[in-house]
A tleap script that builds the chain and sets N, CA, C and O, in Angstrom:
source leaprc.protein.ff14SB
mol = sequence {
  NGLN VAL LEU LEU ILE GLU SER GLY GLY GLY
  LEU VAL GLN ALA GLY GLY SER LEU ARG LEU
  SER CYS ALA ALA SER GLY GLY THR LEU SER
  SER TYR GLY MET GLY TRP PHE ARG GLN ALA
  PRO GLY LYS GLU ARG GLU PHE VAL ALA SER
  ILE THR ARG ARG GLY ASP ASN THR TYR TYR
  ALA ASP SER VAL LYS GLY ARG PHE THR ILE
  SER ARG ASP ASN ALA LYS ASN THR VAL TYR
  LEU GLN MET ARG ASN LEU LYS PRO GLU ASP
  THR ALA VAL TYR TYR CYS ALA ALA ASP ARG
  ASP ALA PRO TRP THR ASP TYR ALA SER GLY
  ALA LEU GLY GLU TYR ASP TYR TRP GLY GLN
  GLY THR GLN VAL THR VAL SER CSER
}
set mol.1.N position { 0.836 -1.179 0.000 }
set mol.1.CA position { 0.000 0.000 0.000 }
set mol.1.C position { 0.880 1.241 0.000 }
set mol.1.O position { 1.807 1.351 0.802 }
set mol.2.N position { 0.590 2.169 -0.897 }
set mol.2.CA position { 1.402 3.373 -1.024 }
set mol.2.C position { 0.842 4.467 -0.138 }
set mol.2.O position { -0.374 4.610 -0.011 }
set mol.3.N position { 1.725 5.237 0.474 }
set mol.3.CA position { 1.349 6.377 1.292 }
set mol.3.C position { 1.685 7.646 0.520 }
set mol.3.O position { 2.797 7.797 0.014 }
set mol.4.N position { 0.720 8.555 0.432 }
set mol.4.CA position { 0.893 9.782 -0.339 }
set mol.4.C position { 0.856 10.988 0.588 }
set mol.4.O position { -0.030 11.099 1.435 }
set mol.5.N position { 1.807 11.880 0.430 }
set mol.5.CA position { 1.857 13.082 1.261 }
set mol.5.C position { 2.019 14.299 0.361 }
set mol.5.O position { 3.011 14.437 -0.354 }
set mol.6.N position { 1.013 15.185 0.413 }
set mol.6.CA position { 1.048 16.418 -0.379 }
set mol.6.C position { 1.730 17.532 0.390 }
set mol.6.O position { 1.730 17.546 1.621 }
set mol.7.N position { 2.305 18.458 -0.342 }
set mol.7.CA position { 2.893 19.660 0.241 }
set mol.7.C position { 2.881 20.764 -0.791 }
set mol.7.O position { 2.633 20.523 -1.972 }
set mol.8.N position { 3.151 21.983 -0.337 }
set mol.8.CA position { 3.270 23.103 -1.250 }
set mol.8.C position { 2.082 24.032 -1.297 }
set mol.8.O position { 2.113 25.045 -1.996 }
set mol.9.N position { 1.032 23.703 -0.563 }
set mol.9.CA position { -0.115 24.599 -0.539 }
set mol.9.C position { 0.173 25.869 0.239 }
set mol.9.O position { 1.212 25.991 0.886 }
set mol.10.N position { -0.760 26.817 0.170 }
set mol.10.CA position { -0.586 28.060 0.899 }
set mol.10.C position { -1.537 29.119 0.428 }
set mol.10.O position { -2.506 28.840 -0.279 }
set mol.11.N position { -1.252 30.354 0.831 }
set mol.11.CA position { -2.057 31.522 0.470 }
set mol.11.C position { -1.324 32.304 -0.609 }
set mol.11.O position { -0.141 32.613 -0.466 }
set mol.12.N position { -2.028 32.620 -1.686 }
set mol.12.CA position { -1.429 33.347 -2.789 }
set mol.12.C position { -2.455 34.317 -3.353 }
set mol.12.O position { -3.658 34.070 -3.279 }
set mol.13.N position { -1.985 35.407 -3.909 }
set mol.13.CA position { -2.885 36.365 -4.541 }
set mol.13.C position { -3.296 35.881 -5.929 }
set mol.13.O position { -2.585 35.108 -6.572 }
set mol.14.N position { -4.430 36.341 -6.362 }
set mol.14.CA position { -4.896 36.022 -7.706 }
set mol.14.C position { -3.832 36.416 -8.732 }
set mol.14.O position { -3.229 37.487 -8.656 }
set mol.15.N position { -3.625 35.514 -9.694 }
set mol.15.CA position { -2.586 35.721 -10.687 }
set mol.15.C position { -1.253 35.103 -10.312 }
set mol.15.O position { -0.346 35.030 -11.141 }
set mol.16.N position { -1.127 34.661 -9.081 }
set mol.16.CA position { 0.115 34.061 -8.610 }
set mol.16.C position { 0.236 32.600 -8.975 }
set mol.16.O position { -0.609 32.036 -9.671 }
set mol.17.N position { 1.320 31.993 -8.481 }
set mol.17.CA position { 1.625 30.599 -8.806 }
set mol.17.C position { 1.972 29.823 -7.543 }
set mol.17.O position { 2.439 30.382 -6.550 }
set mol.18.N position { 1.730 28.524 -7.612 }
set mol.18.CA position { 2.148 27.584 -6.584 }
set mol.18.C position { 2.509 26.279 -7.260 }
set mol.18.O position { 1.988 25.954 -8.326 }
set mol.19.N position { 3.411 25.527 -6.631 }
set mol.19.CA position { 3.691 24.180 -7.093 }
set mol.19.C position { 3.434 23.205 -5.961 }
set mol.19.O position { 4.056 23.285 -4.902 }
set mol.20.N position { 2.522 22.294 -6.193 }
set mol.20.CA position { 2.226 21.245 -5.224 }
set mol.20.C position { 3.076 20.020 -5.531 }
set mol.20.O position { 3.370 19.720 -6.688 }
set mol.21.N position { 3.460 19.326 -4.477 }
set mol.21.CA position { 4.193 18.072 -4.610 }
set mol.21.C position { 3.436 16.971 -3.896 }
set mol.21.O position { 2.734 17.210 -2.913 }
set mol.22.N position { 3.590 15.769 -4.405 }
set mol.22.CA position { 2.988 14.595 -3.784 }
set mol.22.C position { 4.078 13.522 -3.730 }
set mol.22.O position { 4.474 12.966 -4.754 }
set mol.23.N position { 4.545 13.250 -2.537 }
set mol.23.CA position { 5.604 12.255 -2.349 }
set mol.23.C position { 4.991 10.914 -1.966 }
set mol.23.O position { 4.119 10.839 -1.100 }
set mol.24.N position { 5.454 9.874 -2.613 }
set mol.24.CA position { 4.933 8.528 -2.361 }
set mol.24.C position { 5.956 7.703 -1.607 }
set mol.24.O position { 7.153 7.765 -1.887 }
set mol.25.N position { 5.471 6.929 -0.647 }
set mol.25.CA position { 6.340 5.992 0.063 }
set mol.25.C position { 5.602 4.676 0.262 }
set mol.25.O position { 4.373 4.625 0.224 }
set mol.26.N position { 6.369 3.617 0.473 }
set mol.26.CA position { 5.762 2.317 0.652 }
set mol.26.C position { 5.376 1.639 -0.636 }
set mol.26.O position { 4.733 0.590 -0.620 }
set mol.27.N position { 5.759 2.222 -1.752 }
set mol.27.CA position { 5.451 1.638 -3.043 }
set mol.27.C position { 6.246 2.335 -4.123 }
set mol.27.O position { 6.867 3.370 -3.875 }
set mol.28.N position { 6.232 1.777 -5.314 }
set mol.28.CA position { 6.944 2.357 -6.450 }
set mol.28.C position { 5.978 3.197 -7.263 }
set mol.28.O position { 4.986 2.688 -7.785 }
set mol.29.N position { 6.270 4.484 -7.368 }
set mol.29.CA position { 5.322 5.411 -7.996 }
set mol.29.C position { 4.999 5.025 -9.427 }
set mol.29.O position { 3.874 5.233 -9.883 }
set mol.30.N position { 5.961 4.470 -10.142 }
set mol.30.CA position { 5.732 4.125 -11.545 }
set mol.30.C position { 4.675 3.028 -11.709 }
set mol.30.O position { 4.227 2.770 -12.826 }
set mol.31.N position { 4.279 2.392 -10.627 }
set mol.31.CA position { 3.240 1.362 -10.684 }
set mol.31.C position { 1.831 1.952 -10.724 }
set mol.31.O position { 0.856 1.220 -10.893 }
set mol.32.N position { 1.721 3.270 -10.570 }
set mol.32.CA position { 0.411 3.907 -10.415 }
set mol.32.C position { 0.183 5.028 -11.404 }
set mol.32.O position { 1.062 5.855 -11.647 }
set mol.33.N position { -1.033 5.043 -11.979 }
set mol.33.CA position { -1.485 6.275 -12.593 }
set mol.33.C position { -1.778 7.264 -11.480 }
set mol.33.O position { -2.256 6.870 -10.416 }
set mol.34.N position { -1.501 8.539 -11.706 }
set mol.34.CA position { -1.630 9.527 -10.645 }
set mol.34.C position { -2.573 10.646 -11.053 }
set mol.34.O position { -2.643 11.032 -12.219 }
set mol.35.N position { -3.288 11.152 -10.074 }
set mol.35.CA position { -4.205 12.251 -10.329 }
set mol.35.C position { -4.177 13.275 -9.212 }
set mol.35.O position { -3.789 12.985 -8.080 }
set mol.36.N position { -4.599 14.475 -9.560 }
set mol.36.CA position { -4.855 15.530 -8.586 }
set mol.36.C position { -6.343 15.853 -8.621 }
set mol.36.O position { -6.950 15.959 -9.687 }
set mol.37.N position { -6.908 16.006 -7.442 }
set mol.37.CA position { -8.305 16.379 -7.294 }
set mol.37.C position { -8.376 17.527 -6.295 }
set mol.37.O position { -7.406 17.796 -5.587 }
set mol.38.N position { -9.509 18.200 -6.235 }
set mol.38.CA position { -9.669 19.279 -5.267 }
set mol.38.C position { -11.097 19.311 -4.748 }
set mol.38.O position { -12.037 18.858 -5.401 }
set mol.39.N position { -11.221 19.861 -3.554 }
set mol.39.CA position { -12.547 19.981 -2.942 }
set mol.39.C position { -12.653 21.324 -2.257 }
set mol.39.O position { -11.922 21.620 -1.312 }
set mol.40.N position { -13.582 22.137 -2.753 }
set mol.40.CA position { -13.866 23.439 -2.160 }
set mol.40.C position { -14.945 23.278 -1.096 }
set mol.40.O position { -15.703 22.309 -1.131 }
set mol.41.N position { -15.026 24.220 -0.144 }
set mol.41.CA position { -16.047 24.116 0.908 }
set mol.41.C position { -17.448 24.015 0.333 }
set mol.41.O position { -17.843 24.814 -0.516 }
set mol.42.N position { -18.190 23.031 0.799 }
set mol.42.CA position { -19.560 22.863 0.367 }
set mol.42.C position { -19.731 22.235 -1.001 }
set mol.42.O position { -20.849 22.125 -1.504 }
set mol.43.N position { -18.621 21.822 -1.610 }
set mol.43.CA position { -18.698 21.234 -2.949 }
set mol.43.C position { -18.129 19.819 -2.938 }
set mol.43.O position { -17.428 19.414 -2.011 }
set mol.44.N position { -18.453 19.087 -3.991 }
set mol.44.CA position { -17.926 17.735 -4.119 }
set mol.44.C position { -16.475 17.783 -4.606 }
set mol.44.O position { -16.036 18.754 -5.223 }
set mol.45.N position { -15.759 16.717 -4.313 }
set mol.45.CA position { -14.395 16.605 -4.803 }
set mol.45.C position { -14.438 16.465 -6.325 }
set mol.45.O position { -15.268 15.735 -6.867 }
set mol.46.N position { -13.534 17.173 -7.009 }
set mol.46.CA position { -13.550 17.166 -8.465 }
set mol.46.C position { -12.167 16.917 -9.037 }
set mol.46.O position { -11.145 17.192 -8.409 }
set mol.47.N position { -12.172 16.395 -10.232 }
set mol.47.CA position { -10.950 16.094 -10.961 }
set mol.47.C position { -10.247 17.381 -11.376 }
set mol.47.O position { -10.890 18.348 -11.783 }
set mol.48.N position { -8.908 17.382 -11.267 }
set mol.48.CA position { -8.104 18.501 -11.720 }
set mol.48.C position { -7.199 18.077 -12.877 }
set mol.48.O position { -7.221 18.682 -13.949 }
set mol.49.N position { -6.403 17.030 -12.646 }
set mol.49.CA position { -5.444 16.596 -13.657 }
set mol.49.C position { -5.007 15.171 -13.368 }
set mol.49.O position { -5.079 14.707 -12.231 }
set mol.50.N position { -4.551 14.482 -14.406 }
set mol.50.CA position { -4.020 13.127 -14.227 }
set mol.50.C position { -2.894 12.892 -15.225 }
set mol.50.O position { -2.759 13.594 -16.227 }
set mol.51.N position { -2.085 11.873 -14.911 }
set mol.51.CA position { -0.913 11.580 -15.730 }
set mol.51.C position { -0.706 10.075 -15.762 }
set mol.51.O position { -0.902 9.386 -14.761 }
set mol.52.N position { -0.304 9.573 -16.931 }
set mol.52.CA position { -0.074 8.152 -17.069 }
set mol.52.C position { 1.136 7.698 -16.257 }
set mol.52.O position { 1.953 8.516 -15.832 }
set mol.53.N position { 1.239 6.416 -16.052 }
set mol.53.CA position { 2.370 5.865 -15.307 }
set mol.53.C position { 3.693 6.231 -15.966 }
set mol.53.O position { 4.681 6.521 -15.291 }
set mol.54.N position { 3.694 6.215 -17.279 }
set mol.54.CA position { 4.921 6.524 -17.999 }
set mol.54.C position { 5.218 8.017 -17.976 }
set mol.54.O position { 6.362 8.439 -18.143 }
set mol.55.N position { 4.162 8.815 -17.763 }
set mol.55.CA position { 4.342 10.258 -17.741 }
set mol.55.C position { 4.249 10.907 -19.097 }
set mol.55.O position { 4.587 12.082 -19.238 }
set mol.56.N position { 3.800 10.176 -20.106 }
set mol.56.CA position { 3.809 10.714 -21.462 }
set mol.56.C position { 2.476 11.301 -21.887 }
set mol.56.O position { 2.399 11.976 -22.913 }
set mol.57.N position { 1.441 11.059 -21.127 }
set mol.57.CA position { 0.131 11.631 -21.439 }
set mol.57.C position { -0.474 12.267 -20.195 }
set mol.57.O position { -0.425 11.701 -19.103 }
set mol.58.N position { -1.041 13.443 -20.379 }
set mol.58.CA position { -1.666 14.167 -19.280 }
set mol.58.C position { -3.078 14.595 -19.667 }
set mol.58.O position { -3.399 14.737 -20.847 }
set mol.59.N position { -3.908 14.794 -18.659 }
set mol.59.CA position { -5.309 15.134 -18.869 }
set mol.59.C position { -5.699 16.204 -17.845 }
set mol.59.O position { -5.229 16.192 -16.707 }
set mol.60.N position { -6.562 17.125 -18.268 }
set mol.60.CA position { -6.910 18.247 -17.408 }
set mol.60.C position { -8.405 18.535 -17.444 }
set mol.60.O position { -9.080 18.314 -18.450 }
set mol.61.N position { -8.896 19.032 -16.319 }
set mol.61.CA position { -10.246 19.590 -16.309 }
set mol.61.C position { -10.238 20.876 -17.132 }
set mol.61.O position { -9.231 21.583 -17.182 }
set mol.62.N position { -11.346 21.167 -17.763 }
set mol.62.CA position { -11.430 22.368 -18.596 }
set mol.62.C position { -11.126 23.632 -17.795 }
set mol.62.O position { -10.569 24.591 -18.330 }
set mol.63.N position { -11.489 23.634 -16.526 }
set mol.63.CA position { -11.329 24.832 -15.706 }
set mol.63.C position { -9.870 25.184 -15.431 }
set mol.63.O position { -9.570 26.319 -15.059 }
set mol.64.N position { -8.958 24.226 -15.611 }
set mol.64.CA position { -7.544 24.491 -15.309 }
set mol.64.C position { -6.651 24.362 -16.541 }
set mol.64.O position { -5.458 24.658 -16.478 }
set mol.65.N position { -7.214 23.929 -17.637 }
set mol.65.CA position { -6.422 23.703 -18.848 }
set mol.65.C position { -5.726 24.990 -19.270 }
set mol.65.O position { -6.344 26.051 -19.347 }
set mol.66.N position { -4.433 24.875 -19.540 }
set mol.66.CA position { -3.660 26.044 -19.934 }
set mol.66.C position { -3.052 26.811 -18.771 }
set mol.66.O position { -2.203 27.678 -18.978 }
set mol.67.N position { -3.477 26.504 -17.549 }
set mol.67.CA position { -2.940 27.171 -16.355 }
set mol.67.C position { -2.177 26.204 -15.446 }
set mol.67.O position { -1.198 26.591 -14.808 }
set mol.68.N position { -2.624 24.951 -15.388 }
set mol.68.CA position { -2.006 23.958 -14.519 }
set mol.68.C position { -1.245 22.940 -15.362 }
set mol.68.O position { -1.619 22.639 -16.496 }
set mol.69.N position { -0.165 22.418 -14.775 }
set mol.69.CA position { 0.625 21.373 -15.431 }
set mol.69.C position { 0.942 20.276 -14.433 }
set mol.69.O position { 1.521 20.533 -13.378 }
set mol.70.N position { 0.564 19.060 -14.766 }
set mol.70.CA position { 0.900 17.899 -13.943 }
set mol.70.C position { 2.139 17.232 -14.522 }
set mol.70.O position { 2.292 17.132 -15.740 }
set mol.71.N position { 3.012 16.781 -13.647 }
set mol.71.CA position { 4.217 16.069 -14.079 }
set mol.71.C position { 4.600 15.066 -13.005 }
set mol.71.O position { 4.063 15.082 -11.897 }
set mol.72.N position { 5.525 14.208 -13.346 }
set mol.72.CA position { 5.969 13.203 -12.375 }
set mol.72.C position { 7.439 12.908 -12.572 }
set mol.72.O position { 7.973 13.025 -13.675 }
set mol.73.N position { 8.084 12.524 -11.487 }
set mol.73.CA position { 9.461 12.070 -11.522 }
set mol.73.C position { 9.466 10.722 -10.815 }
set mol.73.O position { 9.531 10.652 -9.587 }
set mol.74.N position { 9.396 9.665 -11.595 }
set mol.74.CA position { 9.294 8.330 -11.002 }
set mol.74.C position { 10.543 7.962 -10.201 }
set mol.74.O position { 10.468 7.206 -9.233 }
set mol.75.N position { 11.676 8.497 -10.609 }
set mol.75.CA position { 12.916 8.205 -9.872 }
set mol.75.C position { 12.874 8.810 -8.470 }
set mol.75.O position { 13.487 8.286 -7.539 }
set mol.76.N position { 12.144 9.921 -8.329 }
set mol.76.CA position { 12.021 10.578 -7.030 }
set mol.76.C position { 10.722 10.216 -6.323 }
set mol.76.O position { 10.446 10.703 -5.227 }
set mol.77.N position { 9.923 9.356 -6.959 }
set mol.77.CA position { 8.644 8.954 -6.360 }
set mol.77.C position { 7.765 10.151 -6.025 }
set mol.77.O position { 7.133 10.191 -4.970 }
set mol.78.N position { 7.729 11.119 -6.924 }
set mol.78.CA position { 7.015 12.365 -6.657 }
set mol.78.C position { 6.221 12.812 -7.884 }
set mol.78.O position { 6.676 12.697 -9.022 }
set mol.79.N position { 5.034 13.320 -7.617 }
set mol.79.CA position { 4.190 13.921 -8.640 }
set mol.79.C position { 4.013 15.404 -8.295 }
set mol.79.O position { 3.964 15.777 -7.123 }
set mol.80.N position { 3.920 16.234 -9.324 }
set mol.80.CA position { 3.824 17.671 -9.121 }
set mol.80.C position { 2.576 18.233 -9.802 }
set mol.80.O position { 2.053 17.664 -10.761 }
set mol.81.N position { 2.127 19.348 -9.284 }
set mol.81.CA position { 1.093 20.128 -9.947 }
set mol.81.C position { 1.531 21.585 -9.923 }
set mol.81.O position { 1.464 22.253 -8.891 }
set mol.82.N position { 1.979 22.064 -11.074 }
set mol.82.CA position { 2.351 23.477 -11.207 }
set mol.82.C position { 1.099 24.261 -11.537 }
set mol.82.O position { 0.415 23.969 -12.518 }
set mol.83.N position { 0.799 25.257 -10.718 }
set mol.83.CA position { -0.409 26.055 -10.905 }
set mol.83.C position { -0.017 27.505 -11.162 }
set mol.83.O position { 0.690 28.115 -10.359 }
set mol.84.N position { -0.470 28.046 -12.266 }
set mol.84.CA position { -0.173 29.423 -12.649 }
set mol.84.C position { -1.473 30.194 -12.835 }
set mol.84.O position { -2.549 29.616 -12.990 }
set mol.85.N position { -1.339 31.511 -12.813 }
set mol.85.CA position { -2.497 32.382 -13.014 }
set mol.85.C position { -3.671 31.930 -12.147 }
set mol.85.O position { -4.785 31.741 -12.635 }
set mol.86.N position { -3.407 31.766 -10.883 }
set mol.86.CA position { -4.420 31.249 -9.969 }
set mol.86.C position { -5.571 32.231 -9.811 }
set mol.86.O position { -5.386 33.448 -9.857 }
set mol.87.N position { -6.751 31.678 -9.625 }
set mol.87.CA position { -7.975 32.457 -9.475 }
set mol.87.C position { -8.616 32.132 -8.128 }
set mol.87.O position { -8.374 31.057 -7.579 }
set mol.88.N position { -9.420 33.033 -7.588 }
set mol.88.CA position { -10.088 32.743 -6.311 }
set mol.88.C position { -10.888 31.440 -6.347 }
set mol.88.O position { -11.000 30.749 -5.334 }
set mol.89.N position { -11.437 31.110 -7.498 }
set mol.89.CA position { -12.222 29.884 -7.604 }
set mol.89.C position { -11.362 28.617 -7.567 }
set mol.89.O position { -11.896 27.509 -7.530 }
set mol.90.N position { -10.041 28.774 -7.575 }
set mol.90.CA position { -9.151 27.622 -7.406 }
set mol.90.C position { -8.957 27.269 -5.933 }
set mol.90.O position { -8.332 26.258 -5.612 }
set mol.91.N position { -9.486 28.093 -5.046 }
set mol.91.CA position { -9.367 27.831 -3.616 }
set mol.91.C position { -10.028 26.510 -3.249 }
set mol.91.O position { -11.208 26.296 -3.529 }
set mol.92.N position { -9.260 25.627 -2.621 }
set mol.92.CA position { -9.754 24.289 -2.283 }
set mol.92.C position { -8.664 23.528 -1.546 }
set mol.92.O position { -7.518 23.971 -1.469 }
set mol.93.N position { -9.036 22.387 -1.012 }
set mol.93.CA position { -8.051 21.413 -0.552 }
set mol.93.C position { -7.706 20.529 -1.745 }
set mol.93.O position { -8.593 19.977 -2.397 }
set mol.94.N position { -6.423 20.402 -2.023 }
set mol.94.CA position { -5.952 19.621 -3.161 }
set mol.94.C position { -5.412 18.273 -2.677 }
set mol.94.O position { -4.628 18.191 -1.732 }
set mol.95.N position { -5.861 17.228 -3.360 }
set mol.95.CA position { -5.479 15.864 -3.010 }
set mol.95.C position { -4.785 15.182 -4.186 }
set mol.95.O position { -5.196 15.347 -5.335 }
set mol.96.N position { -3.743 14.423 -3.902 }
set mol.96.CA position { -3.220 13.548 -4.942 }
set mol.96.C position { -3.728 12.135 -4.669 }
set mol.96.O position { -4.059 11.781 -3.537 }
set mol.97.N position { -3.779 11.353 -5.714 }
set mol.97.CA position { -4.340 10.008 -5.618 }
set mol.97.C position { -3.631 9.080 -6.590 }
set mol.97.O position { -3.094 9.510 -7.611 }
set mol.98.N position { -3.642 7.783 -6.247 }
set mol.98.CA position { -2.942 6.767 -7.030 }
set mol.98.C position { -3.912 5.692 -7.499 }
set mol.98.O position { -4.736 5.201 -6.727 }
set mol.99.N position { -3.802 5.338 -8.766 }
set mol.99.CA position { -4.640 4.303 -9.397 }
set mol.99.C position { -3.753 3.087 -9.668 }
set mol.99.O position { -2.883 3.139 -10.537 }
set mol.100.N position { -3.966 1.998 -8.935 }
set mol.100.CA position { -3.097 0.817 -9.048 }
set mol.100.C position { -3.402 -0.017 -10.289 }
set mol.100.O position { -2.615 -0.894 -10.645 }
set mol.101.N position { -4.531 0.239 -10.953 }
set mol.101.CA position { -4.890 -0.552 -12.136 }
set mol.101.C position { -4.644 0.202 -13.440 }
set mol.101.O position { -5.103 -0.224 -14.500 }
set mol.102.N position { -3.935 1.298 -13.369 }
set mol.102.CA position { -3.712 2.117 -14.565 }
set mol.102.C position { -2.750 1.423 -15.523 }
set mol.102.O position { -1.818 0.748 -15.086 }
set mol.103.N position { -2.968 1.583 -16.820 }
set mol.103.CA position { -2.001 1.058 -17.791 }
set mol.103.C position { -0.722 1.884 -17.785 }
set mol.103.O position { -0.695 2.986 -17.239 }
set mol.104.N position { 0.333 1.356 -18.389 }
set mol.104.CA position { 1.635 2.048 -18.418 }
set mol.104.C position { 1.528 3.373 -19.177 }
set mol.104.O position { 2.107 4.380 -18.769 }
set mol.105.N position { 0.794 3.361 -20.267 }
set mol.105.CA position { 0.652 4.583 -21.039 }
set mol.105.C position { -0.772 4.650 -21.590 }
set mol.105.O position { -1.604 3.812 -21.240 }
set mol.106.N position { -1.064 5.620 -22.436 }
set mol.106.CA position { -2.323 5.787 -23.165 }
set mol.106.C position { -3.456 6.393 -22.358 }
set mol.106.O position { -4.279 7.116 -22.920 }
set mol.107.N position { -3.530 6.125 -21.061 }
set mol.107.CA position { -4.722 6.564 -20.338 }
set mol.107.C position { -4.441 6.759 -18.856 }
set mol.107.O position { -3.765 5.947 -18.224 }
set mol.108.N position { -4.973 7.850 -18.314 }
set mol.108.CA position { -4.963 8.075 -16.862 }
set mol.108.C position { -6.334 8.613 -16.482 }
set mol.108.O position { -6.785 9.619 -17.029 }
set mol.109.N position { -6.980 7.958 -15.565 }
set mol.109.CA position { -8.381 8.223 -15.270 }
set mol.109.C position { -8.618 9.590 -14.649 }
set mol.109.O position { -7.761 10.148 -13.964 }
set mol.110.N position { -9.811 10.109 -14.911 }
set mol.110.CA position { -10.275 11.328 -14.254 }
set mol.110.C position { -11.400 11.056 -13.268 }
set mol.110.O position { -12.003 11.985 -12.732 }
set mol.111.N position { -11.678 9.789 -13.033 }
set mol.111.CA position { -12.796 9.397 -12.170 }
set mol.111.C position { -12.320 9.090 -10.758 }
set mol.111.O position { -11.413 8.282 -10.559 }
set mol.112.N position { -12.944 9.743 -9.776 }
set mol.112.CA position { -12.551 9.531 -8.386 }
set mol.112.C position { -12.576 8.059 -7.998 }
set mol.112.O position { -11.680 7.573 -7.308 }
set mol.113.N position { -13.596 7.364 -8.441 }
set mol.113.CA position { -13.793 5.984 -8.018 }
set mol.113.C position { -12.729 5.020 -8.499 }
set mol.113.O position { -12.652 3.894 -8.008 }
set mol.114.N position { -11.911 5.435 -9.446 }
set mol.114.CA position { -10.878 4.536 -9.967 }
set mol.114.C position { -9.568 4.670 -9.202 }
set mol.114.O position { -8.617 3.934 -9.467 }
set mol.115.N position { -9.512 5.598 -8.259 }
set mol.115.CA position { -8.295 5.806 -7.487 }
set mol.115.C position { -8.378 5.075 -6.154 }
set mol.115.O position { -9.399 5.100 -5.468 }
set mol.116.N position { -7.283 4.433 -5.816 }
set mol.116.CA position { -7.270 3.527 -4.668 }
set mol.116.C position { -6.647 4.133 -3.418 }
set mol.116.O position { -7.017 3.778 -2.298 }
set mol.117.N position { -5.712 5.039 -3.609 }
set mol.117.CA position { -5.002 5.612 -2.469 }
set mol.117.C position { -5.024 7.129 -2.569 }
set mol.117.O position { -4.895 7.698 -3.653 }
set mol.118.N position { -5.191 7.778 -1.410 }
set mol.118.CA position { -5.331 9.230 -1.359 }
set mol.118.C position { -4.420 9.822 -0.303 }
set mol.118.O position { -4.168 9.215 0.738 }
set mol.119.N position { -3.928 11.023 -0.591 }
set mol.119.CA position { -3.201 11.763 0.414 }
set mol.119.C position { -4.156 12.484 1.346 }
set mol.119.O position { -5.375 12.387 1.204 }
set mol.120.N position { -3.588 13.209 2.303 }
set mol.120.CA position { -4.401 13.893 3.308 }
set mol.120.C position { -4.861 15.271 2.837 }
set mol.120.O position { -5.743 15.875 3.447 }
set mol.121.N position { -4.270 15.764 1.763 }
set mol.121.CA position { -4.674 17.035 1.195 }
set mol.121.C position { -3.813 18.197 1.647 }
set mol.121.O position { -3.210 18.162 2.720 }
set mol.122.N position { -3.763 19.221 0.820 }
set mol.122.CA position { -3.061 20.461 1.153 }
set mol.122.C position { -3.939 21.631 0.728 }
set mol.122.O position { -4.512 21.626 -0.361 }
set mol.123.N position { -4.037 22.628 1.595 }
set mol.123.CA position { -4.939 23.760 1.361 }
set mol.123.C position { -4.301 24.779 0.427 }
set mol.123.O position { -3.153 25.181 0.616 }
set mol.124.N position { -5.054 25.185 -0.573 }
set mol.124.CA position { -4.663 26.275 -1.456 }
set mol.124.C position { -5.727 27.364 -1.336 }
set mol.124.O position { -6.913 27.108 -1.548 }
set mol.125.N position { -5.304 28.566 -1.000 }
set mol.125.CA position { -6.222 29.689 -0.864 }
set mol.125.C position { -5.744 30.813 -1.764 }
set mol.125.O position { -4.599 31.254 -1.666 }
set mol.126.N position { -6.624 31.275 -2.641 }
set mol.126.CA position { -6.294 32.340 -3.577 }
set mol.126.C position { -7.130 33.553 -3.220 }
set mol.126.O position { -8.360 33.499 -3.255 }
set mol.127.N position { -6.471 34.637 -2.880 }
set mol.127.CA position { -7.181 35.856 -2.507 }
set mol.127.C position { -7.352 36.758 -3.722 }
set mol.127.O position { -6.522 36.779 -4.631 }
set mol.128.N position { -8.451 37.500 -3.710 }
set mol.128.CA position { -8.739 38.385 -4.857 }
set mol.128.C position { -8.142 39.767 -4.655 }
set mol.128.O position { -8.287 40.634 -5.517 }
savepdb mol mol.pdb
quit
């Protein structure tokens, strides 16, 4: 079972940037498709971005496309989410998650139910 720990959240002004990290332990990161999700107060958890095990294909929610970039370094057992041009509506707790049934390439799920392991989350607050 893999343990995921997010970091890098914080308070930033609108238009600013943050980079989130998700460090994995207890397992080999390359064995998992990885995703980032977020949950704002009073709202359901939603998909943000995902990346294949190989790292060659990425997928994004329309709301973050062109502003956020997901990447991974399997040698460091870490996944990243670079967030630029942040907006107040990006305020949420951000979670990384691991999909143990993901293929090596071609596809990384955007569905919450397909992810098996979750981190504890990191708060991102964007002020206007």
